[in-house]
N, C-alpha and C positions, 0 to 999 in steps of 0.2 A: 574664060572670064572676062569678064567687064571693069575698067578703073572704078574705082568708088569715088565720092564727091572729095572724101578726105584726104585722098592720092592724087586729085588732081589739085586741090589746095595747097599742097606739097609743094607739086611742080612748081606752080607758079610764082610763090615766095622763095624757094631757093632759084630760081631763074631771075627773079628781080634782086637778090640778096646777094646772091652768087657767093653764098656761106651758109652750111647747115646750120652752124651757132643761132646766127642771126635768124634763121628762118624759123627755127624749132622755139627761138625766143618770139617770135611774132605768133604761132601758131598755140605755145603755150605747152608744149612736149617737151621732153629730153632731145637731147643732137642722136643720141642712139635710134631712138623714135622716129625723129623724120630721116634718119638713112633709112631705117627700114621703110619707111613709106616709100621713098624713093627707088629702095630695091626692086620693092614688089610690081610697083608700076613699070619698072623695065623688064621686069619677066612679063607681068602680063601684056605688056605692046611688045616684046620681043624686038625691041631696037633698046642702045643704048645712051640714054638721054644725056650724060653728063661727065664729063673727063677728068676727074678726080688728081690730083698730086699732093703733095707735102704740104704746101704754098696756096692752092689754086685751085679753084672749081669753075670750070666753063662748060655751055652749055655747048652739046652736039648739034649740028644741021637738022636731027630729027628733033632735035628739044625745039629748036627755033620753029617747025612746023608743028608742033604739039601746043604750044603757049598758044597761040590765038583760036585755036580748035576748043581747046580747053576752058578759055575766058569765054568764049559763047555758053559752052553746056553749063557753064558755074551761072552766068548772068541767066540763063534762061531757068535755072534751077530759081535761082533766086528773086525772079522775077514771079514765078510761078506760087512760091511761098509769102511772096507781100499781096499776090493776090488773094491770096486765099484768107490773109490776117484781113484785109480789106474785108472780105465778104462774112468774116467772122464778126467784125466789129462793127460793120455796116457800113463801112466806107467807101462800097462800093455792092453792083448787083441789080438785081429785077426781082417784082414778081408778077407774074399775070395771073389777074383777078377778073373773077366773072361776077356780074351782081345784076340782082332781077331789078327791073325798072322803079317800083315801088322804093326799095333799098338804096338807091342809085341818087332818087333825089331827096330821101328824107333823111337816113341814116349815115349813108358814106360820107357825106360833104366835112362833117367835123370830125370823123376819122381819120380821113384823108389830110385833112388842112394842119391835123394834130403830127402826124406820122412824117410827112415832108417837112415839117419846121425842124423835128427832131432829128431826120435822118435825109437831108436834101442830095445825097449824092447817089441812094437807091433809085434805081428807074421802074414806074410803074405802069405795065400795060393794062388798060383797063377794059372789059368788054361789057356794056350794058347790053343785059338778056331776056326773053321772056322767061319767067318763073320755071315753065315747062322745061325750059332745054339747061336748067342751071346745074342739074346732078350728071347729064351727058356730057357738060363740059369739062367737070371735075374729074370722074370717073374715068373718060378719055385722055386724060392728062393733055387736055388743050390748055389748061390753065391750072394752078396750082391751089388755087384756095375759092372757095366761093361765099357768096352772102347773099340770104335770100329766105321769103317764107316757104322752106322746106320741112315738112312736120313731121319730121319721124319714118319717112318713107323706109320699106325694108328693101333697098338696094345694096346689091352685092357692089365690091367695091369701092361703097361711098363710108365716109366718116361721120356723123351730123351731130353736132354740139348746138345745145340752145346757146344764142346771144342776149335776147330779150322777148318777152310777151307782153301783150296789152290789151286792153279789150276792147269792143267795135264800139264806136263812137259816136253821139251824131254833132258831127263839126259845124258851128254856125258863126256869123256874126258877134265880136262881144257885146255889140248894143241891142242882141235878138230876143226871142223869149226866153232862151234856154241861159242867161247870163246870173253868176252865181250859183245854178244848179249843180250838186255835187252827183247827181245820177239822172235818167230820164229813162222812163218805158218804152218799150217799143211801141204799145198801144198811144202812148203819148204824143210819138209823132205822126201818127195816121194823118193828123189835118194840114201837116206842112207840107212843103213841097220838096222832095227828096230826090237825090242825086246819089246813084248805088252806079257801080262798077257792072259791066257789060253778062249778059247769061253766058256760061260756059267757062268765065274766069275763075280760077281755083277761090277767091274770094268770095265771090258771087255763089257758087256751089254749096260753100261753109254756109253762110247764111240762110239762104233757102232750104238747106238740109236740118237747122236748126231752129228754124220758126216752124218748118213744117210739122215737126217734133212736137214742137210748145202748141200748136193748133194754131198760128198764127202765118201771115203771110205777108210781102214786100213788093208795093206796086208803086217805083217810083216815077217820078215824074221826067227823069232824064237818065238814060243810061250812058256809061263813057267808058272808054278802052283805056285812058291815063289817068292816073291820080289826079297829075296837075291839073288834067284841065275841070276835073272836078272841084278842087279848093279854089282855083281862078275864078270859076260861076262862083261858087259860095262867097268870095269875097267881095264880089260885086252884087250880088243880089241877097233877097232873103231864103235862097233856098238852103237845104241842109243837107251835106254829106254825109253818107254811111261807111265810115273808113276807121281802120286802128286808129289808136289816138300815136304811134310811132309815125305815123305815115303824115303828121302834122309837122312839119318843118316851120316853125316857131318865127325864124328871123326872116322866112321867104314871104309870110304870111300874117304879120304881128296881129291884124284887126280878128283874127280866128281863134274860136276857143273849141275843145272838144270836150265834150261831156259825155263819160260813160252809158250807155247802153244797158239796162237790167230788164229782167223777166222776158225772155233770160237774157244772162250775161253770155256772150260770145267772145271769145279768146282766139288770138292772134300771134301767132310769134315768126321769130326770125334768126335762121340758124346759122351758122359756120361751117362748111362743106368740104372736107380734104378726102383724099384718098386714101384709104386703109389702107396699112402698112407700107406706106411711103413716107420717107423721111422729109420733112419739110425742110426748104433753106432759110438761114439764118433772118434775113430780113422777111419770108412770111411768119416764121415763129413770132417773131416781136412784132408785125402788125395785126397779129390774133390780139397778143398782150396791150397794144393800142387799144382795139377795139372796145374790148370786156373794158379796160379803163373807162373808154370814154361812155359808153353805154352804162356803165355801172354809177355814174356821176349824174349822168342823166337821168 
């Protein structure tokens, strides 16, 4: 048998107080219960810990050697308990997070700002990855949580939860032709110089498939690989970017406006991705809460 934490606590108190009565009072047990704890510990260790007389109680040499070891064990146990409390209360811990490029630039900043403001002691390790790699990073355990345009793929080991959904938009300058419009059709933007994501990307594939189904097509003036490239060019020109509404960070591009495209309307979603059957850390669970609140307010 191994000594219990209670027995080690009794050992240290009796050693310090040199009295079963005083030690029992500090541990909030009876004197007889304290005596039982010491006897049990002596039996477990196979050595005598205290010499007792009618008037005095003194530690043996074996007791003097046992005390510093007991102190270390209790200190380690106390440190572990405190660290676990800090994790639960978000005073410590970390999150490993993977975010697709578009979400990293437009969606993550307000979530991250609010989370770090509320819980500055939680360390966040951020990986911005291509959308195609997001699921693999989560399912393989490289990260605890993923955020990106993953649209309900049937992926073993992954749990996918919708965070937000928004329509494809014509994004242009506020002083442009589409100012004040509630929506605009694909036919109406044919005469505009448009910027679209490069062919082969998920968002471009989704657009092309939806337009073909509607008997239409998109022939952009420019194709880009990065959303920020499209927005930066639009902000400095009369060109129109074809992107989801949620990909326009208003504070970064205050001169731009997103007008939903109709006939057909094409929606793009952003999801939270976690590993199925795996418990999240307290830090990650609250990150999801903050993400939902932030996107709900937005």
